[in-house]
PAFI-483188 format. One record per residue: residue in one letter; x, y, z of N, C-alpha, C in turn. Coordinates in steps of 0.001 Angstrom, whole numbers, padded with zeros to 6 digits, always signed. Atoms other than C-alpha are relative to their C-alpha. Last residue first. Layout:
# residues N
AXYZXYZXYZ...
This chain:
# residues 210
G-000546-001226-000528+084995-132838+015865+000103+000005+001503W+000980-000664-000847+082636-135585+014760+000488+001341+000545A+001241-000221+000751+084689-136789+011795-001011+000811+000821Q-000246-000952+001086+088049-136323+013515-001283+000324-000766G-000346-001339-000487+086911-137947+016749+000169+001028-001110K+000912-000995+000540+085146-140905+015111+000372+001425+000371V+000438+000314+001361+087735-143671+015473-000785+001154-000621M-001164+000058+000884+089624-142324+018505-000416-000202-001458A-000569-001346+000116+086443-141231+020281+001190+000020-000954L+000902-000777+000841+084809-144590+019542+000536+001418-000202A-000211+000442+001387+087820-146459+020951-000867+000816-000963V-001332-000482+000400+087631-144391+024152+000285-000368-001458A+000113-001444+000166+083877-145014+024384+001329+000613-000429A+000667-000245+001283+084373-148750+023785-000121+001496-000272V-000996+000264+001044+086890-148863+026638-000593+000257-001381A-001044-001014-000087+084400-147170+028963+001049-000188-001096G+000501-001276+000502+081463-149285+027820+001061+001079+000005A+000156+000109+001453+083364-152553+028252-000451+001327-000595V-001341+000119+000581+084492-151564+031748-000090-000035-001523M-000626-001317-000093+080999-150346+032657+001409-000020-000589A+000608-000853+001020+079411-153552+031369+000624+001393+000002A-000509+000445+001304+081867-155617+033417-000551+000871-001124G-001404-000405+000117+081082-153585+036532+000588-000375-001344L-000016-001447+000187+077338-153980+035991+001434+000504-000181F+000375-000301+001374+077691-157722+035485+000050+001499-000281D+000361-001415+000011+079603-158177+038739-000308+000409-001444P-000866-000937+000718+079609-161963+038847-000546+001424+000042L+000503-000248+001339+077726-163819+041582+000899+001013-000702R+000798-001201+000195+079876-164792+044528-000491+000086-001441G-000656-001098+000695+081041-168352+045003-000941+001176-000210Q-000230-001098-000930+079351-170501+047640+000641+001207-000667Q+001285-000612-000352+077816-172879+045096+000173+001205+000928D-000224-000570-001331+081216-173593+043608-001247+000776+000392R+000541-001343-000244+080803-175858+040595+000339+000417+001413S-000416-000538-001308+082174-178978+038984-000583+001398+000126E+000620-001240-000459+081046-181215+036132+000563+000406+001355R+000801+000159-001214+083458-183818+034827-000521+001346+000462L-000177-001025-001025+084732-183742+031240-000942-000245+001180L-001140+000207-000885+084863-187019+029331+000120+001025+001129R-000076+001329-000615+081561-187433+027494+001049-000081+001105R+001284+000324-000639+080601-183859+026606+000087-001312+000779A+000140-000842-001194+084233-182977+025922-001274-000335+000762P-000647+000629-001157+084625-185975+023592-000132+000818+001275I+000488+001378-000166+081916-184561+021263+000709-000715+001154R+001127+000046-000926+082695-180859+021762-000460-001426+000288M-000464-000061-001389+086180-181081+020220-001151-000155+000994P-000609+001286-000391+084901-182289+016840+000447-000032+001457L+000958+001104-000018+082514-179281+016700+000640-001341+000353G+000923+000074-001120+084968-176594+017756-000890-001219+000045I-000643+000120-001313+088027-176897+015531-001015-000339+001086V-000925+001134+000051+086528-177617+012109+000644-000238+001356L+000821+001209+000104+083599-175302+012802+000883-001243+000061N+000399+000362-001366+086063-172658+014005-000954-001190+000022V-000991+000940-000525+087587-172677+010501-000351-000442+001421F+000466+001377+000180+084330-171107+009291+000994-001024+000548F+001050+000293-000976+085370-167765+010792-000460-001452-000098V-000622-000186-001315+088718-167341+009032-001019-000211+001117A-000644+001230-000464+087059-168914+005982+000646+000164+001370P+000894+000783-000872+084697-165943+005606+000659-001255+000572W+000038-000365-001413+087736-163882+004413-000990-000804+000856G+000657-001274-000282+088278-165717+001136-000159+000234+001495L+001461+000125+000031+088971-169370+000325-000737+001321+000217W+000493+001244+000592+092678-169654-000502-001514+000016-000199S-000462+000078+001385+094071-166144+000046-000570-001227-000719T+000554-001108+000775+091935-165682+003154+000399-000081-001464L+001425+000245+000249+092706-169132+004557-000613+001089-000875F+000168+001176+000849+096475-168727+004174-001463-000211-000368G-000466-000321+001341+096542-165184+005527-000201-001151-000964G+000968-000903+000616+094386-166120+008497+000399+000370-001415L+001150+000806+000393+096617-169084+009289-001057+000850-000689S-000414+000906+001073+099699-166876+009255-001170-000828-000509P-000283-000723+001250+098058-164057+011233+000385-000913-001158G+001112-000705+000619+096462-166379+013820+000319+000714-001302T+000434+000697+001213+099386-168699+014523-001043+000790-000774A-001064-000082+000997+101084-166354+017008-000408-000627-001329A-000191-001407+000355+097903-165779+019017+001053+000157-001092A+001173-000441+000767+097092-169500+018925+000167+001444-000462V-000131+000571+001353+100631-170440+020010-001149+000458-000885A-001063-000753+000673+100357-168064+022968+000202-000489-001430G+000521-001320+000354+097010-169576+023939+001023+000841-000739T+000967+000204+001089+098447-173083+023790-000586+001326-000459A-000757+000072+001252+101423-171948+025875-000919-000195-001198T-000393-001362+000353+099049-170922+028650+000748+000030-001329W+001236-000692+000391+097465-174390+028702+000321+001426-000440L+000349+000504+001325+100929-175987+028731-001262+000684-000525S-000983-000538+000952+101980-173774+031632-000318-000444-001426T+000352-001401+000227+098778-174604+033504+000943+000642-001009A+001224-000014+000803+099466-178329+033076-000422+001431-000326T-000365+000385+001360+103035-177889+034315-001207+000045-000924A-000760-001126+000555+101857-175971+037368+000409-000293-001437R+000918-001049+000466+099207-178610+037956+000734+001202-000574Q-000100-000185+001448+101675-181480+038049-000845+001151-000524T-001398-000203+000391+102417-181605+041791+000169+000277-001496V-000430-001336-000408+098742-181106+042616+001415+000297-000478P-000448-000074-001392+097820-184191+040627+000539+001396+000312F-001427+000245-000217+096112-183440+037306+000305-000005+001494E-000343+001287+000603+092437-183745+036328+001468-000371+000208P+000248+001113-000927+091511-180983+038785+000378-001371-000550S-000871+000053-001186+093311-178385+036578-000284-001176+000928A-001223+000781+000213+091571-179148+033261+000797-000198+001287L+000315+001412+000212+088027-178091+034124+001252-000850-000121S+000617+000538-001218+089043-174764+035666-000321-001483-000129L-001046+000183-001000+091413-174038+032762-000559-000624+001276S-000931+001018+000492+088753-174652+030120+001112-000259+001008T+000543+001337-000280+086168-172763+032187+000954-001099-000468P-000114+000389-001422+088316-169612+032298-000526-001405+000291L-001360-000115-000540+088901-169451+028499+000084-000387+001473L-000861+001153+000262+085640-170845+027178+001335+000095+000723V+000439+001149-000801+083303-168309+028789+000992-001154-000141A-000276-000347-001391+085214-165302+027428-000470-001085+000956G-001432+000208-000230+085172-166981+024027+000402+000305+001432A-000209+001445-000083+081378-167183+024203+001465-000318+000245M+000595+000444-001261+081146-163480+025020+000193-001504+000189A-000889-000422-001087+083571-162680+022191-000524-000455+001357Q-001192+000850+000062+081564-164712+019665+000951+000320+001157V+000423+001292-000546+078389-162922+020734+001185-000962+000039V+000255-000225-001428+080116-159573+020146-000398-001311+000672R-001311-000052-000654+081512-160813+016823-000150+000236+001503A-000452+001380-000154+077996-161794+015771+001366-000056+000664A+000829+000609-001045+076827-158238+016444+000422-001447+000246V-000465-000521-001288+079767-156854+014417-000795-000625+001146L-001346+000497-000263+078982-159107+011444+000503+000461+001367V+000112+001417-000370+075241-158419+011563+001367-000559+000367G+000674+000076-001294+075843-154671+011591-000124-001422+000495L-000979-000252-001057+078401-154913+008782-000638-000112+001378S-000120-001422-000340+075893-156522+006464+000985+000151+001148G+000194-000793+001206+075554-159816+004608+000074+001486+000254A+000568-001337-000205+077009-161959+007381-000082+000772-001314L+001126-000171+000924+077605-165578+006320-000568+001412+000022G-000397+000362+001353+081085-165906+007832-001088+000236-001031C-001016-000958+000480+080087-163996+010956+000358-000281-001456V+000735-001225+000322+076932-166115+011353+000960+001067-000522V+000712+000258+001263+079090-169255+011156-000766+001246-000442S-001008+000008+001061+081418-167865+013837-000651-000221-001362A-000311-001395+000310+078428-167023+016055+001035+000105-001118T+001172-000577+000672+077299-170651+015846+000259+001445-000401V+000044+000541+001361+080801-171946+016644-001172+000601-000774F-001142-000529+000740+081135-169666+019665-000045-000460-001454L+000254-001410+000282+077638-170405+020950+001123+000593-000846V+001089-000091+000983+078135-174160+020661-000236+001448-000408V-000472+000575+001265+081522-174032+022409-001059+000155-001083G-000936-000929+000632+080268-171662+025105+000498-000501-001337V+000803-001076+000578+077285-173872+025897+000896+000982-000751L+000681+000572+001167+079656-176813+026377-000889+001034-000688F-001007+000299+001026+081907-174761+028669-000676-000515-001275L-000296-001253+000687+078942-173339+030585+001033-000208-001106R+001201-000466+000684+077700-176829+031430+000289+001267-000799K+000190+000815+001202+081178-178095+032227-001192+000494-000801R-001048-000318+000979+081844-175206+034597-000155-000800-001289G-000609+001244+000459+078565-175416+036465+000990+000273-001124L+000960+000793+000782+076108-172656+037328+000544-001351-000445R+001297+000182-000636+077996-170961+040179-000893-000988-000747D-000193+000576-001339+081593-171359+039074-001332-000301+000667A-000234+001436+000180+080538-170768+035454+000215-000691+001338L+001301+000589+000317+079086-167391+036448+000129-001509-000185R+000781+000080-001244+082360-166494+038137-001362-000633-000238G-000585+001009-000875+084374-167356+035040-000796-000174+001282A+000321+001310+000573+082031-165399+032790+000550-001128+000861P+001401+000362-000272+082225-162364+035072-000382-001375-000541V+000202+000253-001435+086067-162472+034968-001457-000319+000321L-000747+001161-000499+086441-162878+031200-000299-000322+001464A+000880+001084-000453+083644-160536+030108+000737-001169+000633A+000884-000434-001085+085594-157266+029861-000801-001158+000593A-000761-000382-001190+088486-158729+027858-000909+000325+001176F-000756+001161-000476+086303-160568+025346+000733+000322+001298V+000947+000862-000717+083903-157620+025025+000718-001209+000590I+000538-000703-001169+086704-155189+024134-000905-000924+000822N-001035-000204-001013+088679-157515+021847-000547+000639+001271Y-000450+001270-000587+085673-158811+019921+000963+000250+001146A+001105+000609-000749+084030-155435+019375+000455-001277+000682N+000156-000597-001328+087307-153737+018406-001052-000719+000841L-001107+000371-000884+088128-156072+015514-000245+000482+001426V-000112+001450+000165+084845-155957+013581+001115-000528+000899W+000722+000641-001100+084512-152496+015098-000086-001510-000163S-000935+000327-001078+087249-151279+012738-000683-000698+001166L-000533+001356+000189+084735-151528+009890+000933-000403+001139D+001056+000954-000349+082903-148462+011200+000504-001438-000097G+000257-000100-001433+086092-146419+011176-001063-000973+000468L-001055+000747-000678+087019-147675+007721-000190+000022+001511S-001248-000721-000241+083687-146425+006419+001010-000890+000731D-000178-000395-001404+081009-148744+005074+001360+000653+000187H+000855-001160-000257+080101-148841+001372+000099+000487+001438S-000658-001217+000472+083084-151107+000658-000821+001256+000255F+000885-001029-000558+081658-153924+002764+000553+001378-000355S+001372+000510+000037+083135-156811+000757-001014+001026+000493R+000457+000038+001395+086349-154878+000033-001452-000469-000093E+000161-001382+000458+086809-154011+003715-000500+000045-001446I+001263-000468-000567+086218-157635+004720-000291+001414-000479G+001071+000677+000731+088992-158668+002333-001365+000414+000491P+000118-000584+001354+091322-156023+003776-001098-000651-000836F+000679-001304-000001+090437-157218+007323-000073+000642-001384A+001139+000061+000929+091361-160862+006736-000686+001348-000152I-000552+000158+001343+094824-160381+008282-001109-000065-001046N-000755-001184+000409+093303-158966+011447+000453-000094-001449V+000848-000866+000822+090689-161731+011693+000777+001203-000521I+000174+000563+001341+093226-164332+012868-000792+000931-000917T-000970-000430+001008+094458-162241+015802-000307-000450-001420V-000511-001320-000329+091887-162290+018628+000880+000521-001133D+000828-001029+000626+090070-165157+016943+000370+001405+000420L-000297-000122+001430+092922-167530+017778-000770+001157-000631T-001116-000934+000141+092481-166875+021500+000339+000241-001464A+000416-001316-000474+089013-168456+021581+001099+001031-000194M+001011-000556+000894+090031-171400+019404-000383+001416+000408F-000650-000327+001267+093251-172142+021327-000997+000708-000929A-000776-001214-000258+091417-171989+024653+000695+000472-001273A+000976-001083-000162+088905-174499+023292+000711+001325+000253V+000495-000293+001354+091736-176725+022060-001007+001148+000055S-001004-000852+000630+093338-176494+025497-000413+000373-001419T+000207-001332-000556+090105-177843+026988+001022+000977-000575M+001136-000617+000689+090364-180769+024579-000303+001391+000560
């Protein structure tokens, strides 16, 4: 079930790409540069928040943060699918990315202790392979869902993945934490996200702004 969470979080890195033309048609009054933040917001925040989210889970409880991450990710996905404006869609993508950044490190931290030391390398390899499969599946699955049900389906699919997975996770996963672990560097993460966002903004708006 932890691999399913990793699959869901990684899937949204690529599945939305193929739905972008449909999103562009729905928000035709917005510029292509502005629409690009539907993709950029998730990738930038997801990458910048991974380490701080993992450290925060170490202190507060990995299972607790994992379950919160699942609910937050699914809720943000629903908001994305129902978004009536680009601002709401991008804001929901940011929340989705933060939740995905929680799911990835906590899923591995919760899975590893369940295996003997001699099998942990194999378990980690399988967990990593799940993420690779998700990234590779995203474009194909996104194309199928978009052509069948429209672009909101690439977000609603997380309901089908996330909600059934949370039920056994709540019952079977064991809580663990590291009270001696350092608090995450929130300022550093914000600076990383801000710096990458500034570069992306310059590339998107450079020609228009001069």
